[in-house]
Wavefront OBJ file of the C-alpha trace (Angstrom):
o trace
v -20.326 19.234 21.284
v -20.957 21.135 17.948
v -17.227 21.341 17.098
v -16.624 17.458 18.119
v -19.225 16.234 15.970
v -18.229 18.918 13.056
v -14.846 17.110 13.258
v -15.809 13.523 12.875
v -18.314 14.749 10.051
v -15.698 16.746 8.157
v -13.399 14.064 8.588
v -15.456 11.300 7.035
v -16.567 13.609 4.384
v -13.030 14.050 3.683
v -12.299 10.178 3.263
v -15.413 9.963 0.949
v -14.076 12.814 -1.220
v -10.637 11.097 -1.298
v -12.133 7.827 -2.276
v -14.481 9.302 -4.904
v -11.850 11.512 -6.675
v -8.930 8.891 -5.912
v -6.926 11.182 -4.203
v -4.752 10.938 -1.083
v -7.392 11.243 2.024
v -4.564 13.528 3.689
v -5.032 16.279 1.238
v -8.732 17.161 1.950
v -8.173 16.325 5.466
v -5.560 19.148 5.626
v -7.132 21.563 3.464
v -10.073 21.273 5.733
v -8.099 21.724 8.779
v -6.470 24.815 7.365
v -9.836 26.146 6.153
v -11.891 25.912 9.474
v -8.490 26.750 11.457
v -6.159 29.804 10.643
v -7.888 30.400 7.333
v -11.197 31.171 9.134
v -9.628 33.015 11.780
v -7.797 35.308 9.321
v -10.311 35.846 6.556
v -13.835 34.202 7.515
v -14.402 34.947 11.260
v -15.728 38.107 12.125
v -14.027 38.411 15.608
v -10.856 36.700 14.448
v -11.469 33.351 15.848
v -11.214 29.805 14.433
v -14.312 27.950 13.741
v -12.526 24.835 15.225
v -10.058 25.762 18.023
v -8.010 22.831 19.528
v -6.229 25.119 21.959
v -7.252 28.764 22.927
v -5.406 30.589 25.503
v -3.739 27.640 26.824
v -6.622 26.684 29.034
v -9.728 26.722 26.800
v -10.926 25.153 23.585
v -11.583 21.549 22.623
v -8.336 20.105 24.012
v -7.188 22.669 26.705
v -3.966 22.639 28.596
v -1.935 19.335 27.728
v -5.084 17.641 26.538
v -4.106 17.702 22.880
v -0.774 16.581 23.471
v -2.409 13.299 25.186
v -4.730 12.739 22.653
v -2.095 13.195 19.590
v 0.208 11.068 21.616
v -2.321 8.257 22.037
v -3.738 8.388 18.265
v -0.145 8.458 17.092
v 0.791 5.574 19.017
v -2.127 3.462 17.608
v -1.401 4.463 14.020
v 2.405 3.707 14.548
v 1.384 0.242 15.965
v -0.771 -0.494 13.013
v 2.239 0.410 10.762
v 4.476 -1.970 12.516
v 1.975 -4.668 12.223
v 2.247 -4.397 8.271
v 6.257 -4.668 8.331
v 7.030 -8.369 7.572
v 10.782 -9.212 7.870
v 10.317 -11.997 5.169
v 9.231 -9.427 2.692
v 12.361 -7.137 3.321
v 14.448 -10.098 2.283
v 12.234 -10.982 -0.635
v 10.995 -7.562 -2.198
v 14.678 -7.444 -4.214
v 17.441 -5.561 -4.041
v 15.967 -2.148 -5.411
v 13.511 -1.747 -3.005
v 15.831 -2.870 -0.102
v 18.427 -0.197 -1.003
v 15.559 2.282 -1.315
v 14.545 1.771 2.426
v 18.246 1.916 3.313
v 20.450 3.968 0.972
v 17.390 5.937 -0.124
v 16.603 6.842 3.405
v 19.997 7.613 4.484
v 20.332 10.020 1.433
v 17.220 11.783 2.591
v 17.947 11.880 6.121
v 21.250 13.360 5.718
v 20.584 15.396 2.589
v 17.111 17.146 3.923
v 18.799 17.812 6.991
v 21.760 19.599 5.706
v 19.384 21.546 3.279
v 17.182 22.820 6.076
v 20.064 23.604 8.165
v 21.749 25.833 5.530
v 18.598 27.063 3.772
v 16.591 27.994 7.043
v 19.384 28.395 9.461
v 17.850 25.534 11.770
v 19.893 23.902 14.428
v 21.529 20.716 13.456
v 18.874 18.887 15.831
v 15.879 20.286 14.514
v 17.148 19.629 10.875
v 17.778 16.135 11.542
v 14.159 15.678 13.362
v 12.597 17.526 10.156
v 14.641 15.210 7.624
v 13.836 12.159 9.845
v 10.297 12.949 9.429
v 9.875 13.246 5.825
v 11.713 10.062 4.938
v 8.185 8.302 5.146
v 6.135 8.101 1.861
v 3.444 5.627 2.953
v 0.920 3.390 0.980
v -2.246 5.604 1.951
v -0.690 8.423 -0.305
v 0.969 6.268 -2.896
v -1.768 4.117 -3.696
v -4.303 6.303 -4.782
v -2.117 8.052 -7.147
v -0.991 4.664 -8.615
v -4.384 3.349 -8.852
v -5.304 4.742 -12.204
v -1.725 4.785 -14.187
v -1.340 1.650 -15.873
v 2.461 0.780 -15.321
v 4.787 -2.312 -15.658
v 4.330 -4.438 -12.555
v 7.728 -3.822 -11.455
v 7.554 -0.151 -11.260
v 4.368 -0.520 -9.348
v 5.598 -2.864 -7.123
v 8.948 -0.702 -6.139
v 6.600 2.125 -5.219
v 4.457 0.239 -3.177
v 6.682 -1.557 -1.250
v 8.893 1.262 -0.701
v 5.855 3.000 0.888
v 4.710 0.253 3.087
v 8.098 -0.935 4.588
v 9.522 2.780 5.062
v 6.506 3.880 7.123
v 7.597 2.199 10.472
v 11.193 2.604 9.558
v 10.686 6.226 9.059
v 8.624 6.799 11.915
v 11.306 4.793 14.001
v 14.081 7.076 12.879
v 12.007 10.185 13.605
v 10.962 8.753 17.199
v 14.950 7.915 17.736
v 16.068 11.536 16.681
v 13.127 13.375 18.654
v 13.919 11.244 21.969
v 17.451 12.185 21.373
v 16.622 15.843 21.236
v 13.995 15.722 24.240
v 16.438 14.178 26.933
v 18.107 17.300 26.742
v 16.160 20.494 25.511
v 18.851 22.766 26.145
v 20.704 21.169 23.453
v 23.919 20.295 25.143
v 24.011 16.563 25.114
v 26.013 15.682 28.003
v 26.719 12.059 29.354
v 23.638 12.369 31.352
v 21.708 12.829 28.207
v 23.075 10.057 26.300
v 22.416 7.677 29.372
v 18.590 8.973 29.185
v 18.733 8.396 25.463
v 20.104 4.981 26.222
v 17.303 4.196 28.795
v 14.539 5.244 26.266
v 15.879 2.863 23.464
v 16.319 0.289 26.187
v 12.814 0.443 27.847
v 10.983 1.094 24.625
v 12.673 -2.175 22.559
v 12.338 -4.301 25.752
v 8.621 -3.303 26.439
v 7.745 -3.619 22.890
v 9.344 -7.057 22.480
v 8.029 -8.358 25.737
v 4.356 -7.360 25.658
v 4.235 -8.160 22.006
v 5.068 -11.995 22.924
v 2.697 -11.501 25.963
v -0.278 -10.488 23.908
v 0.534 -13.197 21.199
v 0.492 -15.904 24.225
v -2.616 -14.766 25.536
v -4.458 -14.848 22.464
v -3.043 -18.097 21.449
v -4.143 -19.680 24.585
v -7.459 -18.269 24.073
v -7.582 -16.505 27.366
v -9.527 -13.739 25.476
v -12.935 -14.452 24.073
v -12.911 -13.544 19.831
v -15.231 -10.945 20.310
v -12.852 -8.990 22.837
v -9.743 -9.779 20.874
v -9.808 -6.264 19.062
v -10.568 -4.106 21.864
v -8.437 -6.149 24.447
v -5.417 -5.461 21.704
v -6.389 -2.001 21.730
v -6.240 -1.804 25.426
v -2.620 -3.527 25.362
v -1.441 -1.079 22.818
v -2.309 1.959 24.982
v -1.181 0.125 28.192
v 2.230 -0.488 26.809
v 2.511 3.125 25.342
v 1.788 4.499 28.878
v 3.808 1.899 30.879
v 6.841 2.387 28.895
v 6.433 6.094 29.015
v 6.276 5.934 33.104
v 9.706 4.181 33.179
v 11.323 5.982 30.572
v 9.929 9.429 29.533
v 9.154 9.488 25.596
v 9.798 5.907 25.190
v 5.989 5.007 24.578
v 6.441 5.533 20.693
v 9.090 3.369 20.357
v 7.798 0.724 22.227
v 4.505 0.570 20.315
v 6.532 0.498 17.059
v 8.400 -2.394 18.329
v 5.414 -3.964 19.558
v 3.630 -3.762 16.164
v 6.655 -5.285 14.228
v 7.234 -8.048 16.649
v 3.440 -9.016 16.566
v 3.393 -8.786 12.679
v 5.932 -11.358 12.536
v 4.462 -13.718 15.043
v 2.105 -15.464 12.327
v -0.561 -15.238 15.021
v -3.741 -16.632 13.485
v -5.664 -13.540 14.976
v -3.294 -11.153 13.158
v -5.702 -10.449 10.137
v -8.590 -9.676 12.608
v -6.512 -7.005 14.609
v -4.941 -5.592 11.509
v -8.607 -5.084 10.087
v -9.725 -3.376 13.034
v -6.665 -1.391 13.713
v -7.319 -0.085 10.110
v -10.749 0.792 10.684
v -9.931 2.583 13.901
v -7.022 4.526 12.062
v -9.138 5.709 9.642
v -11.237 7.185 12.242
v -8.432 8.596 14.426
v -6.461 10.221 11.165
v -9.776 11.917 10.226
v -10.143 13.498 13.601
v -6.366 13.915 14.137
v -5.227 15.826 10.866
v -8.415 18.221 11.084
v -7.271 19.015 14.612
v -3.639 19.460 13.900
v -4.424 21.853 10.861
v -6.698 23.593 12.508
v -4.421 24.191 15.443
v -1.549 25.882 13.261
v -1.807 29.472 13.582
v -1.533 32.225 10.825
v 1.787 33.554 12.272
v 3.422 29.917 12.035
v 2.365 29.961 8.413
v 3.826 33.341 7.711
v 7.256 31.770 9.102
v 7.570 29.787 6.184
v 5.725 31.973 3.641
v 9.077 32.933 1.833
v 11.579 31.982 -1.070
v 13.456 29.662 1.382
v 10.550 27.022 1.663
v 10.318 27.015 -2.332
v 14.140 26.389 -2.445
v 13.912 23.558 0.235
v 10.938 22.059 -1.515
v 12.646 21.831 -4.854
v 15.963 20.537 -3.331
v 14.171 17.725 -1.383
v 11.691 16.827 -4.513
v 14.123 17.657 -7.475
v 17.699 16.785 -5.994
v 17.562 14.768 -3.028
v 14.799 12.350 -3.983
v 16.289 11.441 -7.331
v 19.790 11.184 -6.059
v 18.454 8.449 -3.425
v 16.686 6.501 -6.387
v 19.568 6.410 -8.555
v 21.995 5.496 -5.931
v 19.668 2.549 -4.725
v 19.012 1.386 -8.471
v 22.811 1.114 -9.562
v 23.014 -2.174 -11.110
v 19.536 -2.794 -11.477
v 17.419 -3.858 -14.413
v 15.371 -0.736 -14.271
v 15.582 1.633 -17.312
v 16.410 5.557 -17.352
v 12.714 6.272 -17.608
v 11.661 3.990 -14.809
v 14.179 5.376 -12.647
v 13.101 9.048 -13.393
v 9.343 8.139 -12.780
v 10.356 6.641 -9.437
v 12.186 9.630 -8.521
v 9.038 11.756 -9.495
v 6.717 9.872 -7.363
v 7.632 10.445 -3.634
v 4.701 11.991 -1.661
v 5.133 12.317 1.923
v 2.367 10.702 4.195
v 0.003 10.772 7.073
v 2.702 9.483 9.662
v 5.130 12.339 8.762
v 2.366 14.892 9.090
v 1.151 13.378 12.372
v 4.522 12.761 14.229
v 5.679 16.474 13.207
v 2.532 18.197 14.807
v 3.086 15.986 17.918
v 6.773 16.680 17.969
v 6.302 20.189 17.163
v 4.010 21.079 19.957
v 6.057 19.006 22.550
v 9.623 20.524 21.648
v 8.150 24.116 21.423
v 6.620 23.452 25.115
v 10.064 22.426 26.304
v 11.594 25.665 24.623
v 13.778 23.930 22.076
v 15.056 26.288 19.560
v 13.288 26.319 16.184
v 10.872 23.523 17.092
v 8.152 25.962 15.720
v 9.559 25.439 12.403
v 8.910 21.630 12.497
v 4.891 21.546 11.965
v 4.561 24.035 9.200
v 7.745 23.062 7.058
v 6.636 19.137 7.165
v 2.891 20.225 6.471
v 4.311 22.108 3.399
v 6.251 18.991 2.174
v 3.279 16.917 2.562
v 1.030 18.933 0.988
v 3.331 19.978 -1.912
v 4.471 16.486 -2.784
v 0.843 15.145 -2.583
v -0.564 17.930 -4.752
v 2.364 17.580 -7.288
v 2.398 13.859 -7.626
v -1.495 13.578 -7.591
v -1.799 16.170 -10.419
v 1.277 15.460 -12.725
v 2.078 11.614 -12.169
v 0.038 10.209 -15.071
v 1.209 13.070 -17.316
v 4.766 12.768 -16.167
v 4.322 8.806 -16.790
v 3.566 9.302 -20.410
v 6.161 12.046 -20.693
v 8.921 9.404 -19.854
v 7.522 6.553 -21.668
v 6.342 4.454 -18.552
v 2.641 4.653 -19.251
v 1.105 1.176 -20.579
v -1.059 1.969 -23.393
v -2.235 -1.741 -23.567
v -2.567 -3.510 -20.303
v -1.395 -7.350 -21.335
v -1.485 -8.730 -17.683
v -3.845 -11.834 -16.794
v -5.933 -11.925 -13.514
v -6.671 -15.407 -12.660
v -9.283 -15.947 -10.116
v -8.914 -19.624 -8.439
v -5.559 -21.155 -7.675
v -6.499 -24.703 -8.030
v -4.164 -27.304 -9.607
v -5.257 -26.760 -13.222
v -5.387 -22.839 -12.713
v -1.589 -23.126 -11.448
v -0.668 -25.073 -14.462
v -2.239 -22.391 -17.036
v -0.755 -19.513 -15.017
v 2.824 -21.265 -15.069
v 2.458 -21.887 -18.982
v 1.441 -18.157 -19.326
v 4.572 -16.949 -17.295
v 6.758 -19.219 -19.385
v 5.581 -17.471 -22.490
v 6.380 -13.929 -21.274
v 2.787 -12.959 -19.902
v 2.267 -11.262 -16.447
v 0.075 -13.340 -14.429
v -1.655 -12.764 -11.178
v -3.582 -15.312 -9.133
v -6.034 -14.750 -6.311
v -7.827 -17.394 -4.160
v -9.135 -17.337 -0.505
v -7.552 -20.670 0.155
v -4.160 -20.062 1.578
v -2.802 -23.391 0.686
v -3.658 -22.705 -3.091
v -1.609 -19.575 -2.859
v 1.181 -21.052 -1.153
v 1.447 -23.541 -3.737
v 1.375 -21.220 -6.460
v 4.016 -19.086 -5.036
v 6.238 -22.325 -4.775
v 6.077 -22.300 -8.459
v 7.219 -18.766 -8.681
v 3.663 -17.267 -9.657
v 2.558 -13.991 -8.193
v -0.568 -15.033 -5.954
v -2.603 -12.795 -3.467
v -4.547 -14.329 -0.648
v -7.752 -12.314 -0.692
v -11.502 -12.535 -1.032
v -13.140 -11.726 -4.296
v -15.568 -9.898 -2.555
v -13.073 -7.620 -0.819
v -13.505 -3.803 -1.780
v -9.595 -3.527 -1.682
v -9.110 -5.579 -4.672
v -9.943 -2.763 -7.090
v -7.558 -0.812 -5.333
v -4.549 -3.157 -5.616
v -1.861 -1.202 -7.628
v -0.071 -4.585 -8.483
v -3.061 -5.377 -11.048
v -2.573 -2.070 -12.934
v -1.477 -3.979 -15.880
v -4.112 -6.544 -16.070
v -6.183 -6.625 -19.163
v -7.539 -10.075 -19.166
v -9.890 -11.858 -16.413
v -10.211 -15.583 -16.244
v -12.775 -16.859 -13.369
v -11.674 -20.406 -12.674
v -13.175 -21.259 -9.308
v -15.516 -24.293 -8.288
v -18.403 -22.001 -7.742
v -20.185 -20.922 -10.753
v -21.882 -18.286 -8.730
v -18.645 -16.687 -7.682
v -17.245 -16.760 -11.291
v -20.506 -14.960 -12.387
v -20.049 -12.369 -10.028
v -16.325 -11.732 -10.818
v -17.108 -11.125 -14.599
v -19.939 -8.786 -13.439
v -18.158 -6.908 -10.927
v -14.497 -6.830 -12.117
v -15.007 -7.427 -16.180
v -14.670 -3.546 -16.690
v -11.847 -3.261 -14.365
v -9.423 -6.128 -15.276
v -10.981 -7.415 -18.426
v -10.668 -4.434 -20.821
v -9.472 -7.051 -23.558
v -11.545 -9.842 -22.383
v -13.391 -11.508 -19.640
v -13.671 -15.155 -19.098
v -15.224 -17.849 -16.888
v -15.669 -21.504 -16.829
v -19.084 -22.953 -17.649
v -21.162 -23.944 -15.089
v -22.565 -27.699 -14.927
v -25.959 -26.452 -15.943
v -24.610 -24.767 -19.165
v -22.189 -27.692 -20.087
v -23.050 -29.413 -23.398
v -25.971 -26.913 -23.523
v -25.160 -25.068 -26.988
v -28.455 -22.929 -26.490
v -27.328 -21.794 -23.366
v -23.446 -21.391 -24.032
v -22.522 -18.117 -22.560
v -20.583 -15.431 -24.360
v -17.643 -15.370 -21.894
v -17.594 -18.827 -21.484
v -13.836 -20.206 -21.195
v -12.070 -22.868 -23.200
v -15.356 -24.873 -24.562
v -18.850 -25.529 -23.259
v -17.893 -28.980 -22.613
v -15.389 -28.537 -19.817
v -16.404 -27.263 -16.480
v -14.444 -27.008 -13.219
v -15.022 -30.904 -12.313
v -13.631 -31.862 -15.767
v -10.595 -29.473 -15.592
v -9.767 -30.750 -12.254
v -9.953 -34.499 -13.353
v -7.684 -33.808 -16.557
v -5.192 -31.804 -14.382
v -5.276 -34.611 -11.933
v -4.649 -37.379 -14.504
v -2.501 -35.409 -17.086
v -0.867 -32.727 -15.360
v 0.851 -31.155 -18.238
v 0.165 -28.356 -21.175
v 1.249 -29.513 -24.807
v 1.343 -27.579 -28.206
v 0.600 -29.009 -31.404
v 1.154 -27.411 -34.755
v -1.748 -26.245 -36.821
v -1.591 -26.274 -40.504
v -4.853 -24.252 -41.408
v -8.418 -23.276 -40.157
v -9.922 -26.706 -41.343
v -6.970 -28.579 -39.269
v -7.963 -26.574 -36.402
v -11.407 -27.294 -36.366
v -10.629 -31.065 -36.786
v -8.344 -30.891 -33.607
v -11.221 -28.838 -31.591
v -13.658 -31.626 -32.577
v -11.375 -34.649 -31.340
v -10.658 -32.482 -28.211
v -14.449 -32.099 -27.598
v -14.791 -35.751 -28.098
v -11.915 -36.931 -25.701
v -12.558 -36.557 -21.961
v -8.900 -36.174 -21.275
v -8.248 -33.178 -23.711
v -9.042 -29.404 -23.149
v -8.099 -26.872 -25.802
v -6.713 -23.656 -23.954
v -4.952 -21.170 -26.497
v -4.133 -20.338 -29.910
v -0.351 -19.441 -30.213
v 0.650 -17.646 -33.151
v 4.090 -17.727 -34.974
v 4.884 -14.783 -33.204
v 4.560 -16.328 -29.958
v 1.208 -14.260 -29.131
v -1.409 -16.112 -27.227
v -5.269 -15.958 -27.729
v -7.692 -17.401 -25.389
v -10.196 -20.160 -26.566
v -13.534 -19.087 -25.695
v -16.469 -21.574 -25.599
v -17.208 -20.751 -29.151
v -13.997 -22.537 -29.837
v -14.610 -22.494 -33.857
v -15.204 -18.822 -33.944
v -11.522 -18.135 -34.745
v -10.653 -17.260 -38.333
v -7.212 -15.692 -38.265
v -5.364 -19.273 -38.428
v -2.372 -20.023 -40.517
v 0.666 -22.185 -41.077
v 2.839 -22.014 -38.027
v 0.273 -21.373 -35.588
v -0.215 -23.816 -32.651
v -2.952 -25.267 -30.436
v -2.273 -25.211 -26.796
v -4.156 -27.861 -24.702
v -4.256 -29.335 -21.467
v -4.195 -33.325 -20.726
v -3.350 -36.241 -22.600
v -0.760 -35.956 -25.465
v -2.219 -36.344 -28.763
v -0.813 -36.014 -32.456
v -3.030 -35.508 -35.619
v -1.201 -34.789 -38.799
l 1 2 3 4 5 6 7 8 9 10 11 12 13 14 15 16 17 18 19 20 21 22 23 24 25 26 27 28 29 30 31 32 33 34 35 36 37 38 39 40 41 42 43 44 45 46 47 48 49 50 51 52 53 54 55 56 57 58 59 60 61 62 63 64 65 66 67 68 69 70 71 72 73 74 75 76 77 78 79 80 81 82 83 84 85 86 87 88 89 90 91 92 93 94 95 96 97 98 99 100 101 102 103 104 105 106 107 108 109 110 111 112 113 114 115 116 117 118 119 120 121 122 123 124 125 126 127 128 129 130 131 132 133 134 135 136 137 138 139 140 141 142 143 144 145 146 147 148 149 150 151 152 153 154 155 156 157 158 159 160 161 162 163 164 165 166 167 168 169 170 171 172 173 174 175 176 177 178 179 180 181 182 183 184 185 186 187 188 189 190 191 192 193 194 195 196 197 198 199 200 201 202 203 204 205 206 207 208 209 210 211 212 213 214 215 216 217 218 219 220 221 222 223 224 225 226 227 228 229 230 231 232 233 234 235 236 237 238 239 240 241 242 243 244 245 246 247 248 249 250 251 252 253 254 255 256 257 258 259 260 261 262 263 264 265 266 267 268 269 270 271 272 273 274 275 276 277 278 279 280 281 282 283 284 285 286 287 288 289 290 291 292 293 294 295 296 297 298 299 300 301 302 303 304 305 306 307 308 309 310 311 312 313 314 315 316 317 318 319 320 321 322 323 324 325 326 327 328 329 330 331 332 333 334 335 336 337 338 339 340 341 342 343 344 345 346 347 348 349 350 351 352 353 354 355 356 357 358 359 360 361 362 363 364 365 366 367 368 369 370 371 372 373 374 375 376 377 378 379 380 381 382 383 384 385 386 387 388 389 390 391 392 393 394 395 396 397 398 399 400 401 402 403 404 405 406 407 408 409 410 411 412 413 414 415 416 417 418 419 420 421 422 423 424 425 426 427 428 429 430 431 432 433 434 435 436 437 438 439 440 441 442 443 444 445 446 447 448 449 450 451 452 453 454 455 456 457 458 459 460 461 462 463 464 465 466 467 468 469 470 471 472 473 474 475 476 477 478 479 480 481 482 483 484 485 486 487 488 489 490 491 492 493 494 495 496 497 498 499 500 501 502 503 504 505 506 507 508 509 510 511 512 513 514 515 516 517 518 519 520 521 522 523 524 525 526 527 528 529 530 531 532 533 534 535 536 537 538 539 540 541 542 543 544 545 546 547 548 549 550 551 552 553 554 555 556 557 558 559 560 561 562 563 564 565 566 567 568 569 570 571 572 573 574 575 576 577 578 579 580 581 582 583 584 585 586 587 588 589 590 591 592 593 594 595 596 597 598 599 600 601 602 603 604 605 606 607 608 609
C-alpha cells in the first residue's frame, strides 16, 4: 500500500515540479524512478533492495509475474489512443511543406540513420536496431512545449516544432508498433513465410478493429445511446475492449488497433470529441506519472552498466548532431527558412514520453521471448530521452540567442474576441506586416477569421493552457475586444504581463463611455466607443481607411471630428515608416506626430484638409 501511494504522490509531485520550473515532466519522473529504483538499490538501501520494486524474483513485488506487462500495455494503449485523437488529416495537408517533409523525410532519415548507427556502434541485430530507431522518431508536444514556452521565437519556427511534435507522436508510435510486431511474430529472427503471414494478420486485424470500432463508438455517441455523464468512461472501456479483443484475434495487434481507432475517431468531427480528449488527457497525466516512475524503477543497475561506455556517447552524438540536422536540412530544401532557423530546429529535437514508454514495454516483452539484444532497448532509449531533454532544456534559450533567432522584442498582437470589427482590424494589421492571433470561444467567429487567412484559436479565455501556447511566444500587445466588459477586464488583469509587455488595451464598458472621470488607462481607441458602437459601425461601414496627417493640430481636429461622428472610430497612428501605434482612449495624448503620418480609422470615409 505504501509503495502504491508513494508512486502516485511522487508522480504528481514530479508533474508539479515540471510545471513550476517549466521543464518536461518526463525529466523529473524518470529521475525519481531511477532514484527509488536502481540508485537506491546500489547506494542508498542497506540490504541492496529498491525502495520501489515493480518485480522482485519474478513472483513478488508490486506487479509480480506478467502483471507489469499487462499494466504497461493497457496504460500505453490509452496514451497512444489519446495521441491518435490529436492527429487531424486536415492539419497534415495544411501545416505546410516543411512540416510535412519533417514528419516524412525527417522520420525516414531518423529511422534508417539511427538503425545503421545502433547496428555498427553497438553491434546490435538489425531487428533491434530498427526497433530502436523507430522508437526515437517520436519527439512529442509534452517535451517540446515546456522548452519553447519561454523562448520568444518567430511564429513559423515555433509552429514547425510544435506541429512536428504533435503529428509525429502517433506516426512514430505506429512505426515502432509495426517494427515490434514484425519482430515478435518470429522471436528466433528467421522471418519465414509463416512469420510474414502472422505480421499481415496483425496489420489486418489491428487496422480493421481500430477502424470499425471507432465508427461504432462514434455512432453510439451520436445516437445518444450513452448518457452524457458516462461518455468518458464508456469511451475508456471501449478503448480497453478493442485493445484486448484485437489481441485475442491476432496476438500483439492491440496497440495498432487503438492507434488507428484514435486517428479515425479524431477525424470524425464528433461533437463529443473535445470531452473525450480532455478526459483522456487527464487520465494520461495520471498514467504517465505512475508509468515512468515504475519503468525507471524497474531498470536494474546491470542494465545501466550495459550502456555505461563510450559507445553510448558516440551513438547519442550521431543522433543529435548528425542525423537530426541531416533530416531537418533535407526537409527544408526550397523553404523560406533561413540558415539560422534551420540550425535552431535541428538543435531542438527532444524525445518524449511515448518513446520511453513503448521502449520499456517492448524491451520487457522481447527480453521475455528471448530475442537477442532486447535488453539494450530500454536503457538506450532512456539515455536518448534523458539526454535530449536535458540538452534542449538547458541550452535551447542560449542557442536561440547564439544563432540569432531569439526575438528581442515581441511585436505580435493577440486579439481577444473575433467579432466582425475585430476581424476587420486583424486583417488590416496583417496586411501591414503585423503578426496577429485571434482567440474566441465562438467557433463561428473563429471559422470566419480563418477564412480571411487570420490565425485564430477556438479557446476559452479562462483556460489554463492559453499561457502555455507556444504560438503566442512573439505576442507583445494585447487587445481585449469582446462584448463582455468583465471578460475584457479579466483578460487585462490575467494576461497583461504575459502578452502585453508593450501594451494591454481593452474596450471601454457602457458605464465608462463618455465618462471622462472614469476613463480607464488601458481604454482602447476612445472613451466614446464601446463594443456596441464598434459593432454598429462595422456593420454599416465595414472598411478601414487611412487619411494623411499634417501635424499635431491637424491630428487633434481629426480626433474631434471622429468623436462627434458616430460612424467614424479612430484606430491607429501609422508613421511614415509604416509603424503602427494603437490609439488609446486618451486619444490626444500622442505628441510625436509629423508630416507623412496617417490616421487609421474604421467606418465612413471622410476627408479633411
